[in-house]
N, C-alpha and C positions, 0 to 999 in steps of 0.2 A: 803213286806213279806221276809223269810232269806233265803239265798245262799240254804239253804241243801232242800228248796222248790223248787230248780229250776234248779237245779245237778242234770242227773241222777248218775255222776260219783264224786265222793267228797270223796275223800281217802287221807288224810295225810301223808307222809312219812318221817319216822323219819330217823334220825342220817347222816342229808344228809350235805354236805360241805358247810357253809354258802356262802364262796367265789365262788362257781358256781351258786349261788341262787342269786347274787346280781348283777350277770354282768347284763348291758347296750346294749342290742342284737344291730348289725345293721339293716340300714333301710332296705337293700337288705333283711335281714331274716325274717323281720318281717311281709314284702310287701309277701314275699314269700309262708310264714306261712299262712295268712291271706286268698291267694288265692287260695291256697289248699284245706282251709276249705269250702271257699264259693263254690268251685265248688262241692264240694261233695254235700251241700245242694243244687245246681243249679241241679243235674243230680236226686236227688230224686223228685223233684217238677212237680207235676200236674198240668196240666192248665184245665180249671180257676179254680184260689183258689186266697186268699189273701195270702201275704205273710209276709218279715221282709226286714231292712234296716240294713246296719249293720256299723259301723267304728271303725277302729283300730290308736291311737297316739302315736309318739314314742317323746319322748322331747319337749309334749307339741303343737307337728306337727302332723295334724292329714295327714296318708301317705297311708290309706285304706277305700275307702267308696265303697259299692256299695248293692244295693236291687235288690230284686224280687218280682215277685207276684201283686196280683192287687188291687190298694188302694181302688178302687170302682168298685164293679164286675156288675152292674146294666151300668155303661155307657163306660165297660171295660177301666179305668185309672189306668197307673200301678204304682207301686210302683216308688220312688227317693229316691235319698240320701239326697233330700230336703221336702220326705213327713213329714208332723206335725203327731206322733201319739201321746196320751197316754198314761202318762210312768209308771201308777200307781204307788207302794208304793215308787217306787226308790224317789220319789217327798218328801218324808218324812227328808233326808238329808237338801233340801232346807228349811221346815219348821222350822226344829231346827236348822240351822245358821240365820233363822233371828230372834227366838230367843238371840243367841249368841251376833248379832248385837244390841241390845236392852240390852244385858248385860252391853257390850262394853261401851254403851251410857250412863252406870248410872243410867239408868230406870228401870231397873229390877235385880234379880238374879235370876240364874236356879234354884238354891236350895230353893227360896223363897216358902211356901205354895199356894199350886193352890189356896185355897179358899180365899189371900187377892184380887186374880182379877178378882176371880170365884166365890161370897159368896153363891150363890144360890147353888152351889156340896155343898151336906148332909156334915157331920162331921162325920167322919167313927170313929175317937176314936184314931187314930194312921195320924201324921205327913203325908202329901201327897204331894210331892213337884211338881216341875216343871221338873225335872232329872226325876224324876221316871216316867212321860208322856213319858219322851223322850227313855229311856232308856227299856221300857215297862217292868217296876217294879211295877207299882201301883198298880195292883189287879183291874181295869177299868172293867168289861166286855164289849165285843166290841159291840156298837149302832147296827149295820148291825146283828149281830147274835141275840140279843135280839127282835130287830125288826121282824129277820124271825117267831118267836112264834106267830106274831098275823096273818098268814099267807098271810101277805104282807109287805113284805121285800122290797130289794135294787133287783132290778132289776123288781119290780113291781110296783111300784107309783114311783111319785117322792119325793125326798127328798132334802131339802136345809140346811141348817150350822142350822136355828132354831130347825127345827124337831127333826135331830141329837143331838144338847144341850137336851133338855127336853127329849129324851130317858134316856140319860146319867145322868143329875139328877133327875132322878126317881129312877135310883138304891140306895136298904138301903142300900144294903151292897156289899162289894168286895170280890173277889177271893179268895185276899188270902191279909197280911198286908203287906201295899206299904213297896218297899227294899226285901222283905222276899223271892220271886223267880221271875224269867223271865216267861212273859207269852204275846204273842204280841197280840196287843190290836190295831185296830185301834182309839177309844175313844181317847185316850190321845194326838194323834196328831190331832184331830177336838179340841179339848179344846186349845191344843197350840195356834192352828190358830188363836181361840177367845181373848186368852193373847196376843197376839202379834197386834190384833186391838185395845183391849179396851188401850193397853196401850202407842202405837202410834199415836192415834185417825185416824189412816187412813185405810180402806178396807185391807186385807192382800193382794192379789194380786198387789195393787198400792206399797205399801212397799217393797214388793218384787222384783219388776220390776224397782221402784227406785235405791235400797241397791245393786241386784245381776244381775239381766239379764243386765240393761245397762250399767253397769261397766263395767262387761264383753262380751258387743257386742254378748247377746245371742238374736236377734234378731226375732225368729221364736219363741220365749217360750210366755206361755200364763198359764191362768188358767182356768177351766172349771165351772166360777162363773157363769154363764148363760149356761146352755146343750142348748139352743134354738139358740144361737148365732152362725153367719156363721162364720166358720174359713175359708177361703180359702187354698186349699192345705192339709188338715185333710184327712188320711184315714179312710174310714168308716171301723167298728169290726166287725169281721163273728164268727161265733163257729157252732157246728154241731156235734150232735151225732152219736155216733161209727161212720159208714160208712153212715149216711145219706148227705142230701143234705146240703149246706152254708147257714146259714139263719144270717139275721142281729142279731147284739148285742149291741147295742150302750148304752152308760151311761148315762139315761139321770137324771142328778143327778146335784144338786148344791151345792156339799157338795166340799171341800176343806182342805187340811193341813194334811189329813192322804192320800190323792192320788190328782189325778185332775189336773197333770201340762201334759199344751200340750206343745213338745217341737220334736226337731229334734237329729236325732245323732250325724250331726255336732255341736250342739247347746251341747250337751250331752261332747262334747270332749274338749271345752272351761272350761267348767265348771273343767271338772278332773284335764286341765293343771292349772286352778286355786290352788286346792288343791294341787299339785305336787310341783309349785314353790312360794304357799305361797302369791300370789301376792295381794290379799286383808288383809294379816296380818297374820303373825305365830298364834296369840293366837285364832285366828277363827278355824283355821285348827285344830291347836293342841287341840281343843274345841270338836271338831266335834268328832275328834278319838279317843278321853278319853273313855276307855269302863267301864260299869256298874260296880258298886262296890255293890253287893248285903250285906243285917246285918251282917251277919257272917264272910265278908272278901272276901266271893268271885268274883272275875272276871268273866264277862259272856262275850261273844263274839262280844255284841250289845253295842254300843258305841253310839252319837247321830246320830240317824239315816243312819248309816255305819255300817255294820259290819264286824267286823276285826277278819279275821283268817289265815290259812293257805289253800293255793290251789296246794299240790302236791310239798310242801316245799319252794311255792314261798310266800310269804307278800301278803296277800292279802283284798284289800278293797272295800267291794262291795255292791249290793244290788238287788235285783228283785224285779219285782209288774206284778199284773194283775186286770185289772177292766174290766167287762165284757167282751169282745171278746179279749181285747188286753191286752199282756204279753211282758217283757220287762226284760234286764238283761243289769245290767252296773259294771263294775269291774276296778279294777285300781291296776295293779301292781309296788307300789311305788319306791321299789328299784333297778328295774328293766326301769321304766320310760315308762311302755306300759299301753294305757288302752284301752280295748275291749266295746263296747257299740253295743246292738242289740234290736231292737223293731220290734215286729212284729203285724198284725190286724188281727190275726187270733190264738184261741186256739190249733194251731198244726202249724209246728212243734216246738219245746222248744224255747223259746230265751235263755234259759238258757243251754244247751246243746249246741246250736250253737257256745256260747261264749266261751264256754268250750271247743268245739274243735275246736276254733281260736286260743286258748291260748295255747293247748297241740301242734297244728302244730308249733306254733312260738318256744316254747321252749324247745319241746321235744325231742325224746324219756328222759323218766326219770327211772330211776333206779329202780327196783324192789321194793316194798313196804318189808320193814321185817315180815319178817312171824315167827307167835308164835308156835312153836314144840304142833301140835296134838296128845293131850292124847289118849289110846286106851283104850277106854269107850264101856261094855258091851251094847248089843240089854234090857237086863233087865235093866242094871242100866239108862238108858234113859228114858225106859217107865216109870221109878216114875214119874218122870216129866208133865209127856203127862196126858190134861186137861186145865180146864177153869180158870182162876186166876182172878181177880177184883184187878183195883188201887184202893188203900185206900185214894186218893186225886180225883178223878175225876168220879169213880164208872165205869168205859169204863173197858169191858173185853180184855183180855191176854188169846190168847192159844199157850199152845205150842205142836205142835205136830211132826210126824215124815211122811215123804211121800218121798217114792223110795229109804229111806235110810239115809237122812237127817232132819235133827232138823231144826225145824221153831221155832221160838219168834214172833207172830203176824205177820205169813207169812214171815218175814226175815230170812235167814239162821243162826242158830249159830252155833259155832264149841266148841266141847268137851274139855276142858284143863284140865277136871278131879276133881274130888273132889264138886258135884254140881256146877261149874264155867264153863261159855262159854263167848266166846269172838261174841258180836254183832256188826261186823261192828268194827268204834271206839269207839263203847261203851260196856262195859262187864255186863253180866246177871250169877248174883249169889244166889243159893237155900242157905236155911238156914236148918237144920233137925233137929228134936227132939231127944228122947234119944232110940226111935227105930225104927232112920235113913228113917222115913218118912219126905217128905220135908214140911214144916209149911207157909214156907214164901220165897218170891222172892223179889229180887231187880235190876233196868239197873244204870246202876252209867255212865253219858256223859263224856266226857275229861273236862270239866267244873268244875266237881266234884256233879253236879245237882243230885242225887238220888229220884226214885221213887219205892215205893213198893207196892207189891203185897201181897194179901189174894189167898188161895184157896180156890175155892169155888164149887159147885154141881149144874153138869146141871140140871135144873127144867125146870117139864111138868107138867103144872097148870091143875089140871080138873077146870071144869064149876065152881063148887061152890067156888073156890079158886078164880078165876079172876070173879067172884060176889062183890065179898068183894072190889073191886076195882073202881067196877060201878058209873056212874054221872056225873055230871058237876065241872069244876074243874077251878078256877080262880087264877089269877096271877097280884096281883096291879101294880107289878113294869112292867110288860110288857105290859101290857094292854092286855092279853090274855085268852080268853075261851076258856077251853075244855072239848071234852065230852069221857070218856071212854066208848067206847062199846063191850059188848059182843057177838058173834053171836056162838052157839054151841061152840066148846071147841078155837075159834080164840077171839082175842082183838085186839080193834082198838082203835085209837086216832082219833075224826070226828072233824070236825071243820064247820062252817058255811062259805061260802055255801055249798061246795061239796067235801071238804079234807075227806080224811079217808087214814089214815094210818096204814099198820098192823103191830100190834106190836109181834114181837121174844120172847120167854120167856130166857133170861140167865140164871140165878140163883136167888137164892129165894127174891122175890119182885123186880127182874129187868129185863127190858126191853129193846130191841133194835128198834127203831125206824128210820129208813133214816138218820143215818149220829150223831143220837143223845142217849143218854141214859136216858130210864125214869125208875125211884125208887119210891118206897114209902114206909114212915115208919110207926110206931106203937106206939102206947102207953104202959104205961106198962101192960095192960090188952090183947095185944097183938090187938087191934082195930085198923085198919087204918086211921093215921090221916092224912098226907100229901101227896103229889105229888111232884117230885121236876123232873126236866129236865136240863139237861149237854149237854155239845159239847165241839169244840176244844176251844172255844175261850169265853166259858160263862160254868163257871163248874157249877153253881148252879142256879138256879130260883126256890125258893117253890110256890105251888100252893096248896091254901085252895078247900077243896068243899064247892060246894055253896047248892048242893040237892045232 
């Protein structure tokens, strides 16, 4: 997962002196900053609960390691700096590195078509390369999201590589043309691990052990290729709803490549030391840190299993992860020779927030970011934008509303700049108007130049008669899922055997919201309903056909 999913505070600061932020801090400054940040975390800790381990390195040397909380709540075993955690998606950089090594061996090119090695993958009509998989620009639906449509997804059944591959190769369409967009998907990295195995003639865990773990002395690292294997020193993972009791939340899966790596914060520091020193060769590190390029020439922040970005003026090479109850974050500041790693075995506190706090204490205080001049926009002007808008690609709703005098877009504060333009954190929000001054479209633009367009919609309150047009059983061959659209009075539900019944919240014409997903219907030229579609964050459009 990307850094934006893990840091609560993520603000790029412009116009800072590069010299000021390229300095290598002293060991005393690094240790003192890490100690201050960790002390704040320890004060907020309420026992008994799971916790975290953290490590900080300077010039390749680990200078700070501490842990808190329980690795095993049933037996009151504490976390230590040697405790093994599951690293979640931080593992992706190791998968990418394995492919780069095979490229250096002359056994493949990461610009090869994927079907050269996985011929059972459908031909989608456009070249889909290994690099697309590693940049998250392939357009592949996330296999876990697809499986969730069956009612038995990740966390509800045992999943292995063969099952994940089966889900992926049954997808007849992509979310977009390969290379056209960035969209995070685990499917690409599962395919990447399979390619490593088919080309190297070794099991993926054995290849990574031989080529990366052993040379770097990462003696506590392995892969969860058998979830029933006993791993001495491993922390159990936990989660809890709201303020309820902690509960076990372990990943009982045998999939890897997208995640599945078991390791320690100390081993992480050895890996980052290699990236800093390039001890396994500059070509490997340079390849991993080469940012993706879209078909239109735009560079994205995501490279090969790493995000290359800025954090408060510091060059930042990082990735976060989350699997079941584990959540992690690993950051490297190459210009400053500092690395920060945090691993947690509970769903709170946030590993990304702890890492950010450590970074802030080491490098702060930071100058205040430059602020744009806020326009004096009248309430009547702002009220023109209030309402519900539809993302033209994903069909997801976006609301513009005003709460206590504050304008918000999708819940986030926006600052009016005049002329229908707003700042939205590091992004821009722009509205366009017709000749009568009515807003007729909106778009958001992120720092990478990614544009998302929205169309205005009217709130929809369907009658029971309107809802009846969608009733019946709907089936998706690609997902292997069957849904029943049911109507009870003026309420609609998606039902699934044996007991699933999800209420549908009407959004705008023929669109509903259901537990993080959008369900919408299409019609033929005569206005008759002829298709159902389900979309979510990592699966843009799964089509269903009516059975009866």
